[in-house]
Wavefront OBJ file of the C-alpha trace (Angstrom):
o trace
v 14.278 4.093 2.564
v 16.553 0.762 4.223
v 14.813 -2.291 2.644
v 14.362 -4.788 5.764
v 15.562 -8.077 3.485
v 18.845 -6.695 2.466
v 19.892 -3.858 4.583
v 20.261 -1.561 1.873
v 19.630 2.083 2.208
v 18.226 3.881 -0.357
v 17.798 7.812 -1.119
v 15.013 9.036 -2.137
v 14.520 11.639 -4.614
v 14.031 15.441 -4.325
v 10.249 15.391 -5.904
v 8.728 11.662 -7.086
v 10.547 8.112 -6.282
v 9.345 5.551 -7.958
v 9.001 1.631 -6.119
v 8.504 -1.833 -8.504
v 10.153 -4.787 -9.671
v 10.655 -2.835 -13.924
v 14.145 -1.761 -14.542
v 13.304 1.743 -15.269
v 12.087 2.265 -11.376
v 14.524 4.138 -8.900
v 14.398 1.596 -6.269
v 13.960 -1.840 -7.312
v 12.561 -4.686 -5.388
v 13.092 -8.532 -6.435
v 10.396 -9.684 -5.290
v 7.065 -11.700 -7.326
v 4.659 -10.008 -5.390
v 5.860 -6.381 -5.971
v 4.169 -5.011 -9.061
v 6.630 -3.419 -12.188
v 5.848 0.174 -11.627
v 4.197 -0.152 -8.006
v 3.975 3.240 -6.204
v 5.695 6.647 -5.851
v 6.884 8.288 -2.465
v 6.437 11.701 -2.867
v 8.603 15.301 -1.244
v 6.862 18.175 -0.572
v 8.922 20.342 1.564
v 9.761 18.945 4.754
v 6.301 15.872 4.222
v 7.199 13.083 2.507
v 3.554 10.581 1.602
v 3.711 7.389 -0.637
v 1.183 6.644 -3.252
v 0.094 3.186 -4.205
v 0.011 2.575 -8.161
v -2.961 0.427 -8.034
v -1.308 -1.750 -10.402
v -0.833 -4.569 -7.945
v -3.119 -7.392 -6.604
v -1.376 -7.373 -3.374
v -1.133 -3.170 -3.088
v 0.899 -1.383 -0.151
v 0.328 -1.080 3.480
v 1.826 0.992 5.936
v 2.523 -0.421 9.396
v 0.241 -3.566 8.473
v -3.042 -0.796 6.994
v -4.065 -0.765 3.475
v -3.155 2.440 1.265
v -4.349 4.228 -0.984
v -1.870 7.448 -0.090
v -0.761 8.370 2.885
v 1.509 10.529 5.078
v 4.687 9.233 5.781
v 6.091 9.438 9.581
v 9.590 8.554 10.428
v 10.177 4.933 11.558
v 6.931 3.712 9.177
v 7.480 0.297 8.097
v 5.815 0.301 4.183
v 5.171 -2.842 2.147
v 4.952 -2.878 -1.152
v 2.876 -6.385 -1.750
v 4.859 -8.591 0.517
v 8.358 -6.450 -0.038
v 9.109 -4.761 4.027
v 10.957 -0.911 3.775
v 11.316 0.674 7.143
v 11.601 4.838 6.299
v 14.252 6.857 8.195
v 15.535 10.363 8.116
v 11.906 11.951 7.901
v 11.593 15.629 10.265
v 8.566 15.064 13.065
v 6.010 17.329 12.119
v 2.714 17.518 13.778
v 0.836 15.856 11.155
v -1.796 13.180 11.697
v -0.478 10.106 9.694
v -4.509 8.935 9.304
v -5.420 11.522 7.603
v -5.159 12.085 4.012
v -4.235 14.684 1.268
v -7.358 14.473 -0.087
v -9.703 13.881 2.489
v -10.923 17.337 2.712
v -12.604 16.314 -0.815
v -14.070 13.214 0.180
v -17.403 12.782 -1.827
v -20.895 12.315 -0.587
v -22.167 9.631 -0.124
v -25.574 7.718 0.210
v -26.322 5.549 3.211
v -27.003 2.604 0.599
v -23.169 3.483 -1.226
v -21.475 3.274 2.557
v -23.628 -0.210 3.281
v -21.708 -0.828 -0.284
v -18.268 0.365 0.759
v -17.994 -1.271 3.770
v -19.490 -4.970 2.019
v -16.336 -3.983 -0.142
v -13.297 -3.306 2.523
v -14.444 -5.888 5.049
v -12.069 -8.443 3.750
v -9.089 -5.677 4.019
v -10.233 -4.636 7.319
v -9.651 -8.374 8.340
v -6.238 -9.733 10.230
v -5.680 -11.260 7.694
v -2.645 -9.519 4.751
v -2.922 -8.876 1.744
v -6.943 -10.306 1.349
v -8.945 -9.074 -2.380
v -11.901 -6.524 -1.155
v -15.171 -8.624 -1.498
v -16.570 -9.457 -5.520
v -20.328 -7.673 -6.600
v -21.527 -11.265 -6.126
v -20.202 -11.522 -2.349
v -21.428 -7.941 -1.928
v -24.983 -8.445 -2.523
v -24.814 -11.367 -0.567
v -23.704 -10.040 2.185
v -26.078 -6.613 1.681
v -29.444 -9.149 0.610
v -29.624 -7.388 -3.144
v -29.181 -8.390 -6.750
v -25.607 -8.261 -7.922
v -26.679 -6.009 -10.813
v -27.570 -3.076 -7.903
v -24.151 -3.778 -6.787
v -22.683 -3.052 -10.441
v -24.649 -0.218 -10.532
v -23.810 0.990 -7.169
v -19.599 0.555 -7.568
v -19.706 2.217 -11.195
v -20.919 5.417 -9.343
v -18.339 5.123 -6.635
v -15.687 5.054 -9.783
v -17.088 7.786 -10.330
v -17.583 9.561 -7.432
v -13.903 8.806 -6.343
v -12.106 9.450 -9.553
v -11.057 6.130 -10.467
v -10.390 5.753 -13.435
v -10.656 2.446 -15.730
v -8.494 -0.677 -15.744
v -7.401 -3.743 -13.838
v -7.995 -4.178 -10.027
v -10.201 -1.468 -9.876
v -12.100 -2.489 -6.939
v -8.787 -3.140 -4.925
v -7.977 0.522 -6.232
v -11.458 2.072 -4.510
v -11.106 0.214 -1.654
v -7.060 1.181 -0.807
v -8.733 4.849 -1.379
v -12.073 4.390 0.710
v -9.832 2.812 3.244
v -6.953 5.547 2.795
v -9.657 7.894 3.343
v -10.894 6.479 6.668
v -14.651 6.039 5.481
v -14.773 2.702 6.430
v -13.228 0.976 9.460
v -12.849 -2.099 10.749
v -15.671 -2.967 13.599
v -15.016 -4.936 16.325
v -16.132 -8.237 16.652
v -19.168 -9.912 17.303
v -19.737 -12.119 20.447
v -22.408 -14.309 20.233
v -22.888 -16.089 23.587
v -22.248 -20.464 23.480
v -26.472 -20.612 23.980
v -27.473 -18.417 21.156
v -24.759 -20.760 18.440
v -26.631 -22.723 15.413
v -26.264 -26.041 16.257
v -23.842 -27.970 14.771
v -24.164 -30.366 12.090
v -25.293 -33.754 14.072
v -26.334 -31.713 17.641
v -28.916 -30.045 18.671
v -29.271 -27.537 21.178
v -26.492 -26.735 23.487
v -24.167 -28.997 21.679
v -26.092 -32.544 22.631
v -26.208 -34.879 19.651
v -29.428 -35.562 18.051
v -30.372 -39.044 18.364
v -31.084 -41.288 14.939
v -34.019 -41.957 13.981
v -34.976 -45.729 14.560
v -32.704 -48.608 11.979
v -30.779 -45.162 10.785
v -27.067 -43.907 10.377
v -25.950 -42.331 13.893
v -23.734 -40.078 12.130
v -26.091 -38.888 9.359
v -29.696 -39.572 10.209
v -30.544 -41.414 6.992
v -32.297 -45.327 6.826
v -29.574 -48.298 7.253
v -28.971 -50.011 4.318
v -29.933 -53.746 3.839
v -26.545 -54.843 5.042
v -27.212 -52.702 8.474
v -26.033 -49.394 9.563
v -23.270 -47.668 6.847
v -19.720 -47.129 8.049
v -18.098 -44.181 8.572
v -15.284 -43.809 5.650
v -13.276 -42.275 8.519
v -13.724 -46.037 9.617
v -12.736 -47.571 7.015
v -9.334 -49.717 6.968
v -6.953 -48.950 3.897
v -6.660 -52.204 1.857
l 1 2 3 4 5 6 7 8 9 10 11 12 13 14 15 16 17 18 19 20 21 22 23 24 25 26 27 28 29 30 31 32 33 34 35 36 37 38 39 40 41 42 43 44 45 46 47 48 49 50 51 52 53 54 55 56 57 58 59 60 61 62 63 64 65 66 67 68 69 70 71 72 73 74 75 76 77 78 79 80 81 82 83 84 85 86 87 88 89 90 91 92 93 94 95 96 97 98 99 100 101 102 103 104 105 106 107 108 109 110 111 112 113 114 115 116 117 118 119 120 121 122 123 124 125 126 127 128 129 130 131 132 133 134 135 136 137 138 139 140 141 142 143 144 145 146 147 148 149 150 151 152 153 154 155 156 157 158 159 160 161 162 163 164 165 166 167 168 169 170 171 172 173 174 175 176 177 178 179 180 181 182 183 184 185 186 187 188 189 190 191 192 193 194 195 196 197 198 199 200 201 202 203 204 205 206 207 208 209 210 211 212 213 214 215 216 217 218 219 220 221 222 223 224 225 226 227 228 229 230 231 232 233 234 235 236 237 238
């Protein structure tokens, strides 16, 4: 494994190699975005896979995608937080890197549980890096249900995916779901210009609405006794 910032090449152990910022790990990354025990790299015969320990808010990514556990190929870029490392010397095998080691035992999910997981993972599946999964309140607003109902669904999902209690439980659940390929990015929705909601102060088609007689042209509020209000942006500093 080559650490891209320093160019240092670190050999992997024959079985399990620990990666993190702590003093007791096998490969130490001096980066504040890396947790003390961030991940493990496991060798099983010709196969090598990385396991996120779920202890870091920034998580682990392979080629830019958040993962919980993933089989690695030669040349893969593994990001522990913001620390990037490139894997080399891995024998080439007919292994689909998107197939997780535990995909075959993915739990059965109800339609509503799939909706909750999709909403949970939506931020992580965006183009932005290191985005936390949605909160229970955000999921509730997205699905138009109560926050209490979302929390009940999340508790059942933690049990189904065997996510133990502890810090960053939602993040660990999101990583596991994405790694199993159960939730995938949705294509962007194109909204025609004529169907887009008008901006504040504009009518359909982007035409600015006229203010009421004697009103403020920016807000539509009635003018004060000294005439139309002056926009803050238009005032000069004294």
